[in-house]
C-alpha positions, 0 to 999 in steps of 0.5 A: 714751893707750889708751881704757878703754872697752868694745867695744859689745854687739850692739844689736838696733836697730844691729847687725841684720847681725851678730845674722842672721850669728850666727843664720844660722851657729846654722840653718845647723849643724842644716841641714847635720846634717838634712842628712846623716841625709837622704844616710844614710837614702838609701843604707840604702833604696839598700843590698842587703842594706837595713842602717845600717853600724856607724858614721856615720862608715863611711859614708865609704866609701859615695856619702855620702861628699861629703856627710860629707866637706862637711858636717863642713869645714862646721861646723867653720867655723860653729863658730869663725866663731859668736861664743860668748856668753861667754869659756869659750863662744867658746873650746871652739867654736873647739877643737871647729872646728877639731877637725871637719876632722880628722874630716871628712879622717881617715876610719875604718879600713874594717872587717870584721867590721861590717855591711857593706851599700851600694848600690854595690861599696864602693871601697877608695882609698888612704887613707894617700894622701888623708890625707897630701894633705888633712891636709897641707894643712890643716897648711899652713893652720893653720900660714898662719892662725896667723901671721896671729894672732900678728901681730894677737896683737903688733900690736893686743893680745888679750882673754884668751878670743882668748889662750886660743883662740890658744894651744890652737890652736897646741898642737893645731897642734904635736900633729897635726905631731908626730904626722903627721911623725913616726908617720903610721900612728899618726896616720891609725888614731885622728886621726879619733876622737882628734879626734872625740870632744874635738870633742863634748865641747866642745860638750856643754862649751858646753852647760854654759857657756849652762846655768850663764851664764842666769838664768831657769831652764827654759832653764837646765834645757833647756841642762842636759839637752843637756849631760848627755844628750850626756855620759851617754847615749853611756855608756849606750849603750855599756854595752848595747851592750857586754852585748848585743854589738851591732854598731850600737853606735857608730852608735847613740851618733853619732846620739844625739850629733848629734842633740842637737848638732842641737836644742842650736843650735836652742834657742839659736837661739830663744835668742837669736834677737833678740840674736845673743849673751847680754848680759854681765854688769858683771863678765863682760863686763869680764873679757871685752874687757880686754885681757891683751895691750896690743899696739903702737901705730901706727908713728908719722910717724918710722916706729918703733913705740911701745910701749903 
């Protein structure tokens, strides 16, 4: 008989290692974003003539490339590994984490009209070959992970957030694989922004979820301000950029989003420093940990698995 007991939530007196892990994941994201700022500013100081490129993504074509790719992949891993306090937040973080490597491995096209300033001559390599190799590897790894997830769901069951994340992951993988195989040129041209925009939209969504989840009014306003900034400031900066014809509109938008991204994790780290996760209300806890797919029992002595 399957037990209906709910899994125990994080207890700071007994789950110290888990709480520290969540804490370090959040702080790691703040640290790597700060490092990206240092890398870009260092290149800005060394560049001749001294100026900023039109976008942070454009620094892929400068000596910043190694750090840009590393930090984006690291953010993706952290977002996937970090457990959300609610089922909605967990799904949003997982989706954002899946999209991050695509942002890293598919660069923006080098613009001939944007500001050009680099500490060394720009080296044009074969972007298509890079994307073909790296995205193919990413798709293979993704397929293996999806198979493992499917096996786990069949054998052990799945809660609603796990099922939602898994189905979304599968759909994203299918779309990416189909475009990669059948429309490679279109994929190379559009995948970077097609992944970057929803990735940060998911982070803004996570801030909204946190604003709705907390009872403390001050904390709620902090999360709401971050979410509002992520959603409204890029639109305002974009409108100003269109009116003024600025060549630095995109880098201004990206900078604001990254700053608010880091602020979000600082605020949440402080909010959940001692607990790791926000305590669940009973009704939400029941939804979050009730299995919508029961899975199968371990094999009996006769070697046959029985359905639960």
